[in-house]
N, C-alpha and C positions, 0 to 999 in steps of 0.2 A: 424159235426166234429167227428173225430174218438174217440172211447172210450179208445183206447190204442195206444201206440207208441213203436217203437223199442228203446232199450237202449243197445248200444254196450259195450262189456266188457272192451274196452280200456279206458272207462271213469274212471275206478278205478286207472289207472296209468297215467292219463293226468296231465301234469305239470301245466296247467292252472287251472284245477279243484282243484288240491291239494294246490293251493295257496289261495283258498277261505277258509273262516272260515266254520266250520261245519254247522251252520244254513244256510249259503249261498249255500253250496253244496246241502243241502236238498231242499231248495227253487228252485234251478236251475233244479234239476231232477223232482220235482213235477210240475214245469211249463210246461214241455215237453208235457204231454198228453192234456194240455189245449190249446196248440197252434193249429192254423188252418193248412190246408194242405200245406201252404207255410212257416210254421214256424213263424207265427206272432200272437200276442195277444195284447189286450189292456194293457197299462202299468200304468194306474192310480193306485195309491197305494190302494185306497179303493176297486178297482176291484180285485187286486191281493189278498188282504186280504180275501175278500168274496168268491172268486172262488177257490183259490189255497190252502190257509192255514186258513180256517175258524175256525178251532178248536185249533189253537195255541194262545198263549197270547202275541204274538209279537206286538209291537206298530207300527204305521205307520212309525215312524222315523227309527226303526230297519229294517223294510222291505225295505225302501228306501236305507238304507246303504248296505243291501245285494245285491240289484240290481246294485248299483254303483260298488261293488266289481266285479260282473260279467262283467260289462261294461269295467272296468279297465283291466281285463284279456282278453278282446276281445272275450268273449263268447256270448255276445248279443250286438245288437245295441239298444240303449235306448235313445229316443229323443222325443221332443215335437213338435206338429204340430197342428195349429189351436186350441190352448188351450187344446189339448188332448195329453196324453202320449202314446207311443207305444213301443213294444218290438219285436225284430226280432232275431231269433237264427242265429248266423253267420255261423254255420257249418251244418245247417239243411239238406241240399241236400246230404251231405256226409253220413248221417246215417239214413235218412228216405226215403223209397222207396214206392211209392203209385201207385197202379194200376190205369191205365188211366181211366177205367170206374167208379172209385170211387173218383177220384180227383175233388176237388171243389176249384175254384179260390178264392183267398182271397178278402174280402171286405175292408181290411185295407191297408193303404199306405205302400210303400216300402221305406227302408232307401236309397237305391241306385236308384234314379229315372231314371237315364240315361239308365239303363239296365233292368228296371222293366219288360218290355214286353218280355225280353228274358229269364228271370230266372224262370218263372212259370212252365216250362216244364222240368227243369233239374232233378226234384225229382220224375218224373212220369215214371213208367215202363209199358210196354205192359201187357195185362191181363195175358198172359201165359208165360211171360219172367221172368226167375229167377233173383233175385236181385244180384247186384255185389258181396255181401258177399258170395253167394253160388258159385260164379265162381272164387273168388280170394283166394288163399292160403295165410295166414298171414305169413307163413315161406318162401314162394318163389313166388313172383309175376309172374315169368316166366311161372308158370303152367297154366296161363290163356290161353285158346284156342283162339288164335287171329282170327281164321276163323269164330268164333261165334259172333264177335263184329258187331253190326248193322252198315251197310255201311253208314247210314245217320249220324253217329257220328264220322266218319273219314273224314278228309279233303282231297281234291284233293292234292296229294303230290307235284304237280307243282305250287301250289298257293302261297307258302311262301318260302322265302329264308333267310338265315342267314346273308346276306350282302345287299348292295345296300342302297337305301334311308331309313332313319329312319322313323318308324311309331310312331307317338306321342300317347302314350296310354291314355293321358288325354283328347284328342279330338277324339279318335278312336270310331267309331260306329259299334258295332258287328252286323253281318248279319247272323250268324249261331250259333248253340249251341256250336260248337267247339271254335269259336272266343270268346264267352262269357266265356267259361271255361278258355281259355288262358289269358284273361284279368283279371279274378278273381284270377288266380294263381299268376300273376304278382303283383296284389294289395296286396296279402297276403305275398309274399316273398321278392319282390324287389321294393316297391312303390317309392323309391327315385332314382331309376336307370332306366330312360325311355329307354335307349339304349337296355336294356335287354329284353324289351317286344317283339321286333321282333327277335332278335338274339337267344333268349332262348325259349320263349313260343310260338310265332307264328311258329318258326322253328320246334318245337316239334309237333305242329299241322300238319305242312306240311309233317313231317316224318310219320304221321299216328297214333300218340298217341290218343287213344280213349278219349272221353269226361270225362268219370268217373275217369280215371287215373289222370287227372289234379287235381281233388279234393282229390283223394287218396294221391298222392305224396305231395301236399302242406300241407295237414293235418299232415302227418307223419313228415315232416320237421319242421313245426311250433311247434310241441310238443317236439322237441329236442332243448332246449335252449343253447346247447353247439355249435351248428352250426354257424359258422361265415360267410360262403359263401353259402347261400341257393341256388343261381342260379347254382353253380357248382354241388351241390348235386342233384338238380333237373335234370340237364343234365345227370348225372351219372345214375340216376334211369331210365331216358328215354332210354338211350343206353342199359342198362341191360334188360329192358322190351322188347325192340324191337329186341334184338339179338336172332336169332333162337336157 
């Protein structure tokens, strides 16, 4: 397990983070370096106390409460399986980029079993490949050099159309990293609108939106609680990004 992890400066202005109490914010950030390369760690209260905050005087009850705060804000998945508790960071792949030769698959279960075998490579980067933060300007996403995007992360533009038969996202089985990213973006932004999965997210994949931008856009939209139509904003971001 790594001794250190990246902490994006956007954490200080995150709406979700700032809805946590101060102790919960501290626990959230301190758990990050204790997670494995897939953003998972054991969630038993005794483990969290011993490994993450051994020098605090927090009771098990308080720690449990802080974890529930994080879960309520959708910052972590927190669940029990076979009498054990587990934690998985929901936005791990958006902020942690691990070199392929250093990546170690997790021994812990995944919250989303149906796409578990597709998610483990989303946060891995090639040994000499710069991380998305080094390519993306926070002030203007159009500055990304689209010719540098790995071809394996871009779908065949003829593969998806915004019309025709509906694709049911609840039974859809991803067969590529791009499809996993499109499905994840739909889950985060429009989980109650199955029609939007093909019309908006698979369509964006077909237009050539890179995998990492699905996570980037959905993260930005989720952090703005004033947005009422996330699908429309996502489409606008896609068009802006793909416009030469």
